[in-house]
A tleap script that builds the chain and sets N, CA, C and O, in Angstrom:
source leaprc.protein.ff14SB
mol = sequence {
  NMET ARG ILE GLU VAL GLU VAL SER ASP ARG
  LEU LEU CYS ALA ALA GLY ALA ILE GLY SER
  ASP GLY VAL SER GLY ALA VAL VAL GLU PHE
  ALA GLY VAL VAL ARG ALA GLU GLU HIE GLY
  ARG ALA ILE GLU ALA LEU TYR TYR GLU ALA
  TYR GLU GLU MET ALA ARG SER GLN THR GLU
  LYS ILE LEU ARG GLU LEU GLU ARG ARG PHE
  PRO CYS GLN ALA VAL ARG VAL LEU HIE ARG
  THR GLY ARG VAL PRO VAL GLY GLU VAL ALA
  ILE LEU VAL ARG ILE GLU ALA LYS HIE ARG
  ALA GLU ALA PHE GLY MET LEU SER ALA PHE
  MET ASP ARG LEU LYS GLN ASP VAL PRO ILE
  TRP LYS SER LEU CALA
}
set mol.1.N position { 23.452 -123.347 -6.368 }
set mol.1.CA position { 22.942 -122.936 -5.070 }
set mol.1.C position { 21.928 -121.825 -5.294 }
set mol.1.O position { 22.186 -120.873 -6.030 }
set mol.2.N position { 20.788 -121.954 -4.661 }
set mol.2.CA position { 19.781 -120.892 -4.691 }
set mol.2.C position { 20.153 -119.837 -3.649 }
set mol.2.O position { 20.499 -120.163 -2.514 }
set mol.3.N position { 20.078 -118.579 -4.050 }
set mol.3.CA position { 20.396 -117.484 -3.143 }
set mol.3.C position { 19.249 -116.488 -3.164 }
set mol.3.O position { 18.736 -116.130 -4.224 }
set mol.4.N position { 18.857 -116.049 -1.979 }
set mol.4.CA position { 17.847 -115.007 -1.841 }
set mol.4.C position { 18.397 -113.987 -0.849 }
set mol.4.O position { 18.785 -114.345 0.263 }
set mol.5.N position { 18.430 -112.725 -1.247 }
set mol.5.CA position { 18.954 -111.659 -0.389 }
set mol.5.C position { 17.934 -110.534 -0.351 }
set mol.5.O position { 17.427 -110.112 -1.391 }
set mol.6.N position { 17.634 -110.051 0.847 }
set mol.6.CA position { 16.735 -108.913 1.013 }
set mol.6.C position { 17.345 -107.960 2.025 }
set mol.6.O position { 17.768 -108.372 3.105 }
set mol.7.N position { 17.386 -106.691 1.671 }
set mol.7.CA position { 17.835 -105.636 2.578 }
set mol.7.C position { 16.691 -104.633 2.615 }
set mol.7.O position { 16.416 -103.967 1.616 }
set mol.8.N position { 16.020 -104.518 3.763 }
set mol.8.CA position { 14.865 -103.627 3.844 }
set mol.8.C position { 14.609 -103.222 5.286 }
set mol.8.O position { 15.252 -103.714 6.213 }
set mol.9.N position { 13.661 -102.321 5.453 }
set mol.9.CA position { 13.346 -101.836 6.794 }
set mol.9.C position { 12.198 -102.602 7.444 }
set mol.9.O position { 11.676 -102.167 8.471 }
set mol.10.N position { 11.800 -103.723 6.871 }
set mol.10.CA position { 10.673 -104.467 7.450 }
set mol.10.C position { 11.108 -105.285 8.664 }
set mol.10.O position { 12.255 -105.721 8.764 }
set mol.11.N position { 10.172 -105.477 9.575 }
set mol.11.CA position { 10.401 -106.264 10.782 }
set mol.11.C position { 10.708 -107.705 10.391 }
set mol.11.O position { 10.018 -108.282 9.551 }
set mol.12.N position { 11.735 -108.285 10.994 }
set mol.12.CA position { 12.128 -109.659 10.696 }
set mol.12.C position { 11.670 -110.571 11.823 }
set mol.12.O position { 11.960 -110.329 12.995 }
set mol.13.N position { 10.950 -111.622 11.450 }
set mol.13.CA position { 10.449 -112.563 12.458 }
set mol.13.C position { 10.988 -113.965 12.266 }
set mol.13.O position { 11.339 -114.632 13.238 }
set mol.14.N position { 11.059 -114.420 11.026 }
set mol.14.CA position { 11.552 -115.772 10.749 }
set mol.14.C position { 12.096 -115.804 9.339 }
set mol.14.O position { 11.608 -115.097 8.457 }
set mol.15.N position { 13.108 -116.624 9.130 }
set mol.15.CA position { 13.724 -116.707 7.808 }
set mol.15.C position { 12.798 -117.377 6.802 }
set mol.15.O position { 12.850 -117.059 5.614 }
set mol.16.N position { 11.959 -118.288 7.251 }
set mol.16.CA position { 11.015 -118.936 6.356 }
set mol.16.C position { 11.665 -119.974 5.469 }
set mol.16.O position { 12.890 -120.057 5.371 }
set mol.17.N position { 10.839 -120.749 4.837 }
set mol.17.CA position { 11.318 -121.851 4.001 }
set mol.17.C position { 11.837 -121.353 2.661 }
set mol.17.O position { 11.288 -120.421 2.073 }
set mol.18.N position { 12.894 -121.983 2.192 }
set mol.18.CA position { 13.419 -121.718 0.855 }
set mol.18.C position { 12.797 -122.710 -0.112 }
set mol.18.O position { 12.701 -122.437 -1.309 }
set mol.19.N position { 12.382 -123.835 0.388 }
set mol.19.CA position { 11.846 -124.883 -0.457 }
set mol.19.C position { 12.837 -126.028 -0.530 }
set mol.19.O position { 13.566 -126.169 -1.511 }
set mol.20.N position { 12.859 -126.832 0.498 }
set mol.20.CA position { 13.810 -127.934 0.562 }
set mol.20.C position { 13.610 -128.874 -0.612 }
set mol.20.O position { 12.481 -129.178 -0.995 }
set mol.21.N position { 14.708 -129.326 -1.173 }
set mol.21.CA position { 14.671 -130.165 -2.358 }
set mol.21.C position { 14.834 -131.642 -2.049 }
set mol.21.O position { 14.953 -132.450 -2.970 }
set mol.22.N position { 14.843 -132.011 -0.785 }
set mol.22.CA position { 15.025 -133.398 -0.413 }
set mol.22.C position { 16.480 -133.841 -0.400 }
set mol.22.O position { 16.771 -134.986 -0.054 }
set mol.23.N position { 17.395 -132.958 -0.770 }
set mol.23.CA position { 18.825 -133.262 -0.786 }
set mol.23.C position { 19.470 -132.796 0.514 }
set mol.23.O position { 20.415 -133.415 1.003 }
set mol.24.N position { 18.963 -131.715 1.064 }
set mol.24.CA position { 19.567 -131.113 2.257 }
set mol.24.C position { 19.290 -131.946 3.497 }
set mol.24.O position { 18.147 -132.310 3.775 }
set mol.25.N position { 20.354 -132.244 4.240 }
set mol.25.CA position { 20.224 -132.939 5.508 }
set mol.25.C position { 20.445 -132.014 6.683 }
set mol.25.O position { 20.286 -132.419 7.834 }
set mol.26.N position { 20.816 -130.763 6.399 }
set mol.26.CA position { 21.074 -129.790 7.463 }
set mol.26.C position { 20.458 -128.449 7.091 }
set mol.26.O position { 20.603 -127.972 5.966 }
set mol.27.N position { 19.775 -127.855 8.048 }
set mol.27.CA position { 19.249 -126.500 7.897 }
set mol.27.C position { 19.713 -125.723 9.118 }
set mol.27.O position { 19.373 -126.066 10.250 }
set mol.28.N position { 20.493 -124.674 8.878 }
set mol.28.CA position { 21.024 -123.837 9.947 }
set mol.28.C position { 20.384 -122.463 9.823 }
set mol.28.O position { 20.359 -121.875 8.741 }
set mol.29.N position { 19.867 -121.955 10.936 }
set mol.29.CA position { 19.293 -120.618 10.951 }
set mol.29.C position { 19.995 -119.794 12.031 }
set mol.29.O position { 20.261 -120.272 13.134 }
set mol.30.N position { 20.283 -118.551 11.681 }
set mol.30.CA position { 20.945 -117.639 12.610 }
set mol.30.C position { 20.151 -116.337 12.649 }
set mol.30.O position { 19.772 -115.796 11.611 }
set mol.31.N position { 19.909 -115.850 13.847 }
set mol.31.CA position { 19.264 -114.551 14.035 }
set mol.31.C position { 20.204 -113.669 14.837 }
set mol.31.O position { 20.570 -114.011 15.961 }
set mol.32.N position { 20.597 -112.539 14.268 }
set mol.32.CA position { 21.409 -111.556 14.973 }
set mol.32.C position { 20.491 -110.546 15.634 }
set mol.32.O position { 19.784 -109.805 14.951 }
set mol.33.N position { 20.497 -110.513 16.955 }
set mol.33.CA position { 19.575 -109.696 17.741 }
set mol.33.C position { 20.322 -108.522 18.369 }
set mol.33.O position { 21.456 -108.678 18.821 }
set mol.34.N position { 19.699 -107.365 18.397 }
set mol.34.CA position { 20.310 -106.177 19.004 }
set mol.34.C position { 20.355 -106.355 20.519 }
set mol.34.O position { 19.338 -106.594 21.170 }
set mol.35.N position { 21.570 -106.231 21.059 }
set mol.35.CA position { 21.787 -106.339 22.507 }
set mol.35.C position { 21.535 -104.983 23.183 }
set mol.35.O position { 21.499 -103.943 22.525 }
set mol.36.N position { 21.365 -105.018 24.482 }
set mol.36.CA position { 21.092 -103.807 25.259 }
set mol.36.C position { 22.347 -102.996 25.554 }
set mol.36.O position { 22.273 -101.943 26.189 }
set mol.37.N position { 23.496 -103.480 25.096 }
set mol.37.CA position { 24.755 -102.786 25.353 }
set mol.37.C position { 25.597 -102.786 24.087 }
set mol.37.O position { 25.696 -103.800 23.397 }
set mol.38.N position { 26.193 -101.662 23.792 }
set mol.38.CA position { 27.083 -101.535 22.630 }
set mol.38.C position { 28.306 -100.757 23.080 }
set mol.38.O position { 28.183 -99.637 23.576 }
set mol.39.N position { 29.492 -101.346 22.909 }
set mol.39.CA position { 30.750 -100.709 23.309 }
set mol.39.C position { 30.729 -100.271 24.775 }
set mol.39.O position { 31.231 -99.204 25.127 }
set mol.40.N position { 30.132 -101.125 25.628 }
set mol.40.CA position { 30.143 -100.867 27.063 }
set mol.40.C position { 29.119 -99.885 27.572 }
set mol.40.O position { 29.137 -99.530 28.751 }
set mol.41.N position { 28.220 -99.433 26.705 }
set mol.41.CA position { 27.196 -98.512 27.206 }
set mol.41.C position { 25.804 -98.991 26.838 }
set mol.41.O position { 25.600 -99.623 25.801 }
set mol.42.N position { 24.852 -98.678 27.702 }
set mol.42.CA position { 23.466 -99.099 27.498 }
set mol.42.C position { 22.872 -98.372 26.295 }
set mol.42.O position { 23.108 -97.181 26.095 }
set mol.43.N position { 22.098 -99.109 25.498 }
set mol.43.CA position { 21.435 -98.513 24.339 }
set mol.43.C position { 19.974 -98.947 24.297 }
set mol.43.O position { 19.573 -99.899 24.966 }
set mol.44.N position { 19.197 -98.238 23.506 }
set mol.44.CA position { 17.798 -98.603 23.287 }
set mol.44.C position { 17.601 -99.217 21.908 }
set mol.44.O position { 16.661 -99.981 21.689 }
set mol.45.N position { 18.501 -98.877 20.972 }
set mol.45.CA position { 18.360 -99.370 19.599 }
set mol.45.C position { 19.646 -99.107 18.829 }
set mol.45.O position { 20.500 -98.333 19.261 }
set mol.46.N position { 19.765 -99.757 17.697 }
set mol.46.CA position { 20.809 -99.463 16.720 }
set mol.46.C position { 20.130 -98.986 15.449 }
set mol.46.O position { 18.968 -99.301 15.191 }
set mol.47.N position { 20.867 -98.229 14.665 }
set mol.47.CA position { 20.357 -97.746 13.387 }
set mol.47.C position { 21.249 -98.315 12.290 }
set mol.47.O position { 22.467 -98.135 12.315 }
set mol.48.N position { 20.635 -99.004 11.327 }
set mol.48.CA position { 21.366 -99.610 10.215 }
set mol.48.C position { 21.071 -98.858 8.933 }
set mol.48.O position { 19.916 -98.591 8.600 }
set mol.49.N position { 22.142 -98.520 8.214 }
set mol.49.CA position { 22.033 -97.906 6.899 }
set mol.49.C position { 22.714 -98.823 5.899 }
set mol.49.O position { 23.653 -99.543 6.239 }
set mol.50.N position { 22.235 -98.793 4.669 }
set mol.50.CA position { 22.830 -99.644 3.644 }
set mol.50.C position { 22.739 -98.979 2.283 }
set mol.50.O position { 21.801 -98.239 1.988 }
set mol.51.N position { 23.719 -99.257 1.480 }
set mol.51.CA position { 23.631 -98.980 0.059 }
set mol.51.C position { 23.009 -100.258 -0.489 }
set mol.51.O position { 23.718 -101.198 -0.847 }
set mol.52.N position { 21.657 -100.287 -0.552 }
set mol.52.CA position { 20.913 -101.533 -0.717 }
set mol.52.C position { 21.293 -102.341 -1.957 }
set mol.52.O position { 21.525 -103.546 -1.856 }
set mol.53.N position { 21.360 -101.708 -3.103 }
set mol.53.CA position { 21.680 -102.443 -4.326 }
set mol.53.C position { 23.066 -103.082 -4.236 }
set mol.53.O position { 23.243 -104.247 -4.592 }
set mol.54.N position { 24.031 -102.324 -3.767 }
set mol.54.CA position { 25.390 -102.843 -3.639 }
set mol.54.C position { 25.466 -103.900 -2.527 }
set mol.54.O position { 26.205 -104.876 -2.655 }
set mol.55.N position { 24.714 -103.713 -1.448 }
set mol.55.CA position { 24.713 -104.690 -0.357 }
set mol.55.C position { 24.190 -106.039 -0.857 }
set mol.55.O position { 24.766 -107.082 -0.550 }
set mol.56.N position { 23.106 -106.017 -1.621 }
set mol.56.CA position { 22.576 -107.272 -2.179 }
set mol.56.C position { 23.586 -107.917 -3.118 }
set mol.56.O position { 23.842 -109.118 -3.035 }
set mol.57.N position { 24.154 -107.120 -4.003 }
set mol.57.CA position { 25.116 -107.628 -4.975 }
set mol.57.C position { 26.357 -108.204 -4.289 }
set mol.57.O position { 26.813 -109.293 -4.638 }
set mol.58.N position { 26.890 -107.484 -3.332 }
set mol.58.CA position { 28.093 -107.933 -2.623 }
set mol.58.C position { 27.805 -109.189 -1.799 }
set mol.58.O position { 28.646 -110.084 -1.713 }
set mol.59.N position { 26.625 -109.253 -1.197 }
set mol.59.CA position { 26.250 -110.431 -0.425 }
set mol.59.C position { 26.201 -111.660 -1.327 }
set mol.59.O position { 26.726 -112.717 -0.975 }
set mol.60.N position { 25.574 -111.520 -2.483 }
set mol.60.CA position { 25.502 -112.632 -3.435 }
set mol.60.C position { 26.898 -113.046 -3.904 }
set mol.60.O position { 27.188 -114.236 -4.023 }
set mol.61.N position { 27.752 -112.069 -4.167 }
set mol.61.CA position { 29.128 -112.366 -4.595 }
set mol.61.C position { 29.879 -113.161 -3.527 }
set mol.61.O position { 30.548 -114.147 -3.836 }
set mol.62.N position { 29.766 -112.734 -2.291 }
set mol.62.CA position { 30.431 -113.425 -1.183 }
set mol.62.C position { 29.919 -114.863 -1.070 }
set mol.62.O position { 30.707 -115.795 -0.907 }
set mol.63.N position { 28.607 -115.038 -1.156 }
set mol.63.CA position { 28.035 -116.378 -1.049 }
set mol.63.C position { 28.505 -117.280 -2.178 }
set mol.63.O position { 28.761 -118.464 -1.955 }
set mol.64.N position { 28.624 -116.741 -3.388 }
set mol.64.CA position { 29.120 -117.538 -4.528 }
set mol.64.C position { 30.588 -117.937 -4.301 }
set mol.64.O position { 30.987 -119.056 -4.622 }
set mol.65.N position { 31.375 -117.027 -3.754 }
set mol.65.CA position { 32.772 -117.355 -3.457 }
set mol.65.C position { 32.861 -118.442 -2.385 }
set mol.65.O position { 33.653 -119.376 -2.508 }
set mol.66.N position { 32.057 -118.319 -1.347 }
set mol.66.CA position { 32.092 -119.282 -0.248 }
set mol.66.C position { 31.538 -120.644 -0.653 }
set mol.66.O position { 31.873 -121.663 -0.049 }
set mol.67.N position { 30.695 -120.653 -1.673 }
set mol.67.CA position { 30.105 -121.907 -2.142 }
set mol.67.C position { 31.178 -122.906 -2.581 }
set mol.67.O position { 30.979 -124.116 -2.472 }
set mol.68.N position { 32.300 -122.411 -3.069 }
set mol.68.CA position { 33.391 -123.304 -3.482 }
set mol.68.C position { 33.932 -124.101 -2.296 }
set mol.68.O position { 34.258 -125.280 -2.436 }
set mol.69.N position { 34.027 -123.461 -1.129 }
set mol.69.CA position { 34.526 -124.124 0.084 }
set mol.69.C position { 33.434 -124.872 0.836 }
set mol.69.O position { 33.682 -125.910 1.450 }
set mol.70.N position { 32.223 -124.329 0.777 }
set mol.70.CA position { 31.108 -124.870 1.551 }
set mol.70.C position { 29.909 -125.084 0.621 }
set mol.70.O position { 29.003 -124.252 0.592 }
set mol.71.N position { 29.890 -126.178 -0.137 }
set mol.71.CA position { 28.784 -126.397 -1.062 }
set mol.71.C position { 27.458 -126.566 -0.313 }
set mol.71.O position { 27.316 -127.442 0.540 }
set mol.72.N position { 26.511 -125.720 -0.646 }
set mol.72.CA position { 25.199 -125.737 -0.009 }
set mol.72.C position { 24.120 -125.707 -1.091 }
set mol.72.O position { 24.388 -125.372 -2.245 }
set mol.73.N position { 22.904 -126.062 -0.701 }
set mol.73.CA position { 21.794 -126.054 -1.645 }
set mol.73.C position { 21.122 -124.681 -1.726 }
set mol.73.O position { 20.691 -124.268 -2.803 }
set mol.74.N position { 21.030 -123.977 -0.604 }
set mol.74.CA position { 20.307 -122.708 -0.597 }
set mol.74.C position { 20.765 -121.831 0.567 }
set mol.74.O position { 21.139 -122.325 1.631 }
set mol.75.N position { 20.726 -120.521 0.336 }
set mol.75.CA position { 21.017 -119.544 1.381 }
set mol.75.C position { 20.021 -118.402 1.251 }
set mol.75.O position { 19.771 -117.897 0.157 }
set mol.76.N position { 19.460 -118.008 2.377 }
set mol.76.CA position { 18.564 -116.846 2.416 }
set mol.76.C position { 19.110 -115.882 3.453 }
set mol.76.O position { 19.370 -116.269 4.593 }
set mol.77.N position { 19.286 -114.626 3.062 }
set mol.77.CA position { 19.802 -113.586 3.952 }
set mol.77.C position { 18.812 -112.434 3.964 }
set mol.77.O position { 18.472 -111.887 2.915 }
set mol.78.N position { 18.354 -112.071 5.141 }
set mol.78.CA position { 17.466 -110.924 5.317 }
set mol.78.C position { 18.155 -109.976 6.290 }
set mol.78.O position { 18.440 -110.357 7.426 }
set mol.79.N position { 18.425 -108.744 5.859 }
set mol.79.CA position { 19.074 -107.769 6.744 }
set mol.79.C position { 18.183 -106.544 6.854 }
set mol.79.O position { 17.736 -105.991 5.849 }
set mol.80.N position { 17.937 -106.139 8.065 }
set mol.80.CA position { 17.059 -105.004 8.331 }
set mol.80.C position { 17.836 -103.701 8.287 }
set mol.80.O position { 19.015 -103.661 8.637 }
set mol.81.N position { 17.180 -102.645 7.861 }
set mol.81.CA position { 17.740 -101.302 7.906 }
set mol.81.C position { 16.821 -100.422 8.750 }
set mol.81.O position { 15.712 -100.814 9.113 }
set mol.82.N position { 17.312 -99.228 9.049 }
set mol.82.CA position { 16.540 -98.324 9.883 }
set mol.82.C position { 16.780 -98.595 11.351 }
set mol.82.O position { 17.760 -99.240 11.722 }
set mol.83.N position { 15.886 -98.102 12.182 }
set mol.83.CA position { 16.009 -98.251 13.636 }
set mol.83.C position { 15.574 -99.658 14.039 }
set mol.83.O position { 14.480 -100.110 13.701 }
set mol.84.N position { 16.463 -100.341 14.775 }
set mol.84.CA position { 16.172 -101.698 15.255 }
set mol.84.C position { 16.329 -101.682 16.779 }
set mol.84.O position { 17.450 -101.618 17.285 }
set mol.85.N position { 15.216 -101.739 17.507 }
set mol.85.CA position { 15.272 -101.687 18.970 }
set mol.85.C position { 15.930 -102.919 19.586 }
set mol.85.O position { 16.009 -103.976 18.960 }
set mol.86.N position { 16.397 -102.767 20.814 }
set mol.86.CA position { 16.972 -103.866 21.579 }
set mol.86.C position { 15.974 -105.019 21.603 }
set mol.86.O position { 14.775 -104.823 21.801 }
set mol.87.N position { 16.498 -106.221 21.398 }
set mol.87.CA position { 15.671 -107.414 21.426 }
set mol.87.C position { 15.078 -107.807 20.085 }
set mol.87.O position { 14.529 -108.900 19.949 }
set mol.88.N position { 15.180 -106.927 19.090 }
set mol.88.CA position { 14.654 -107.253 17.766 }
set mol.88.C position { 15.768 -107.751 16.857 }
set mol.88.O position { 16.949 -107.497 17.094 }
set mol.89.N position { 15.368 -108.462 15.818 }
set mol.89.CA position { 16.310 -109.101 14.901 }
set mol.89.C position { 16.797 -108.103 13.848 }
set mol.89.O position { 15.999 -107.420 13.206 }
set mol.90.N position { 18.118 -108.031 13.684 }
set mol.90.CA position { 18.731 -107.182 12.665 }
set mol.90.C position { 19.072 -107.980 11.410 }
set mol.90.O position { 19.025 -107.444 10.303 }
set mol.91.N position { 19.418 -109.270 11.576 }
set mol.91.CA position { 19.758 -110.117 10.432 }
set mol.91.C position { 19.289 -111.548 10.680 }
set mol.91.O position { 19.390 -112.078 11.787 }
set mol.92.N position { 18.775 -112.151 9.615 }
set mol.92.CA position { 18.404 -113.562 9.619 }
set mol.92.C position { 19.127 -114.246 8.471 }
set mol.92.O position { 19.159 -113.733 7.353 }
set mol.93.N position { 19.707 -115.405 8.752 }
set mol.93.CA position { 20.380 -116.187 7.715 }
set mol.93.C position { 19.881 -117.622 7.839 }
set mol.93.O position { 19.855 -118.182 8.935 }
set mol.94.N position { 19.487 -118.217 6.718 }
set mol.94.CA position { 19.062 -119.621 6.677 }
set mol.94.C position { 19.881 -120.310 5.602 }
set mol.94.O position { 19.951 -119.846 4.463 }
set mol.95.N position { 20.503 -121.425 5.975 }
set mol.95.CA position { 21.351 -122.164 5.040 }
set mol.95.C position { 20.907 -123.618 5.012 }
set mol.95.O position { 20.709 -124.239 6.057 }
set mol.96.N position { 20.752 -124.158 3.797 }
set mol.96.CA position { 20.438 -125.575 3.604 }
set mol.96.C position { 21.620 -126.223 2.917 }
set mol.96.O position { 22.120 -125.712 1.915 }
set mol.97.N position { 22.074 -127.361 3.461 }
set mol.97.CA position { 23.209 -128.078 2.898 }
set mol.97.C position { 23.007 -129.573 3.102 }
set mol.97.O position { 22.161 -129.998 3.888 }
set mol.98.N position { 23.793 -130.358 2.388 }
set mol.98.CA position { 23.720 -131.807 2.557 }
set mol.98.C position { 24.115 -132.212 3.971 }
set mol.98.O position { 23.512 -133.107 4.563 }
set mol.99.N position { 25.135 -131.542 4.505 }
set mol.99.CA position { 25.679 -131.899 5.811 }
set mol.99.C position { 25.864 -130.658 6.678 }
set mol.99.O position { 26.009 -129.550 6.162 }
set mol.100.N position { 25.857 -130.848 7.990 }
set mol.100.CA position { 25.960 -129.704 8.909 }
set mol.100.C position { 27.288 -128.968 8.809 }
set mol.100.O position { 27.331 -127.754 9.008 }
set mol.101.N position { 28.373 -129.676 8.504 }
set mol.101.CA position { 29.682 -129.021 8.440 }
set mol.101.C position { 29.688 -127.911 7.390 }
set mol.101.O position { 30.216 -126.826 7.634 }
set mol.102.N position { 29.113 -128.179 6.244 }
set mol.102.CA position { 29.050 -127.165 5.189 }
set mol.102.C position { 28.145 -126.002 5.608 }
set mol.102.O position { 28.479 -124.840 5.376 }
set mol.103.N position { 27.004 -126.314 6.222 }
set mol.103.CA position { 26.067 -125.269 6.636 }
set mol.103.C position { 26.678 -124.358 7.698 }
set mol.103.O position { 26.608 -123.135 7.582 }
set mol.104.N position { 27.274 -124.949 8.728 }
set mol.104.CA position { 27.891 -124.136 9.782 }
set mol.104.C position { 29.110 -123.387 9.257 }
set mol.104.O position { 29.332 -122.233 9.621 }
set mol.105.N position { 29.896 -124.032 8.408 }
set mol.105.CA position { 31.056 -123.376 7.816 }
set mol.105.C position { 30.659 -122.168 6.989 }
set mol.105.O position { 31.267 -121.103 7.098 }
set mol.106.N position { 29.632 -122.340 6.157 }
set mol.106.CA position { 29.127 -121.235 5.332 }
set mol.106.C position { 28.647 -120.094 6.220 }
set mol.106.O position { 28.969 -118.932 5.970 }
set mol.107.N position { 27.881 -120.418 7.251 }
set mol.107.CA position { 27.351 -119.381 8.139 }
set mol.107.C position { 28.467 -118.586 8.803 }
set mol.107.O position { 28.449 -117.355 8.785 }
set mol.108.N position { 29.422 -119.270 9.379 }
set mol.108.CA position { 30.504 -118.586 10.085 }
set mol.108.C position { 31.328 -117.716 9.141 }
set mol.108.O position { 31.591 -116.550 9.438 }
set mol.109.N position { 31.730 -118.274 8.021 }
set mol.109.CA position { 32.538 -117.515 7.059 }
set mol.109.C position { 31.743 -116.348 6.480 }
set mol.109.O position { 32.288 -115.261 6.288 }
set mol.110.N position { 30.467 -116.566 6.204 }
set mol.110.CA position { 29.643 -115.497 5.643 }
set mol.110.C position { 29.505 -114.333 6.611 }
set mol.110.O position { 29.657 -113.180 6.208 }
set mol.111.N position { 29.220 -114.610 7.876 }
set mol.111.CA position { 29.046 -113.521 8.834 }
set mol.111.C position { 30.322 -112.693 8.982 }
set mol.111.O position { 30.255 -111.471 9.115 }
set mol.112.N position { 31.480 -113.349 8.961 }
set mol.112.CA position { 32.743 -112.609 9.019 }
set mol.112.C position { 32.888 -111.702 7.810 }
set mol.112.O position { 33.251 -110.534 7.950 }
set mol.113.N position { 32.607 -112.225 6.627 }
set mol.113.CA position { 32.735 -111.437 5.399 }
set mol.113.C position { 31.690 -110.334 5.317 }
set mol.113.O position { 31.993 -109.236 4.849 }
set mol.114.N position { 30.483 -110.599 5.757 }
set mol.114.CA position { 29.419 -109.590 5.737 }
set mol.114.C position { 29.859 -108.352 6.501 }
set mol.114.O position { 29.758 -107.234 5.995 }
set mol.115.N position { 30.339 -108.547 7.699 }
set mol.115.CA position { 30.748 -107.417 8.540 }
set mol.115.C position { 31.928 -106.658 7.938 }
set mol.115.O position { 32.079 -105.457 8.161 }
set mol.116.N position { 32.750 -107.353 7.186 }
set mol.116.CA position { 33.951 -106.769 6.607 }
set mol.116.C position { 33.700 -106.098 5.252 }
set mol.116.O position { 34.252 -105.032 4.980 }
set mol.117.N position { 32.868 -106.716 4.399 }
set mol.117.CA position { 32.813 -106.318 2.987 }
set mol.117.C position { 31.484 -105.774 2.457 }
set mol.117.O position { 31.441 -105.268 1.335 }
set mol.118.N position { 30.415 -105.863 3.221 }
set mol.118.CA position { 29.108 -105.448 2.701 }
set mol.118.C position { 28.781 -104.045 3.203 }
set mol.118.O position { 28.939 -103.763 4.391 }
set mol.119.N position { 28.323 -103.152 2.303 }
set mol.119.CA position { 28.049 -101.765 2.686 }
set mol.119.C position { 26.754 -101.607 3.499 }
set mol.119.O position { 25.755 -101.058 3.035 }
set mol.120.N position { 26.830 -102.118 4.730 }
set mol.120.CA position { 25.753 -101.934 5.723 }
set mol.120.C position { 26.460 -101.421 6.971 }
set mol.120.O position { 27.406 -102.037 7.460 }
set mol.121.N position { 25.992 -100.291 7.476 }
set mol.121.CA position { 26.649 -99.653 8.604 }
set mol.121.C position { 25.670 -99.526 9.761 }
set mol.121.O position { 24.480 -99.280 9.564 }
set mol.122.N position { 26.193 -99.698 10.973 }
set mol.122.CA position { 25.348 -99.506 12.146 }
set mol.122.C position { 25.870 -98.353 12.981 }
set mol.122.O position { 27.071 -98.084 13.023 }
set mol.123.N position { 24.948 -97.683 13.641 }
set mol.123.CA position { 25.296 -96.611 14.561 }
set mol.123.C position { 24.286 -96.625 15.704 }
set mol.123.O position { 23.243 -97.273 15.615 }
set mol.124.N position { 24.603 -95.911 16.768 }
set mol.124.CA position { 23.671 -95.816 17.868 }
set mol.124.C position { 22.472 -94.977 17.442 }
set mol.124.O position { 22.618 -93.914 16.837 }
set mol.125.N position { 21.300 -95.473 17.766 }
set mol.125.CA position { 20.063 -94.752 17.365 }
set mol.125.C position { 19.714 -93.707 18.400 }
set mol.125.O position { 18.717 -93.000 18.251 }
savepdb mol mol.pdb
quit
């Protein structure tokens, strides 16, 4: 499985192509967008901090573990750091797999693990 992980403060617009190999029949893309409310109160932005090297490493480790359950051809994860205003994308994930079940399964399991195990923290900006 090809894996690409980026953790940076650049604006995220689209996950972009990984380079389909003609094997994948499913491409799933997820964009996590900052909502106007956090914990019941109105906000203007969230602030994301990361231990970038460890976040990339841990993300890759999680994806390799999940690959056993959800075999996929490629995964691209882009996570933004710094101030992310309401309506802007904080995370983009693109998964290519032979079938949709593996792609959706990988996405769901990955997002749960990311929030639990990757050193990226959010706070009110």
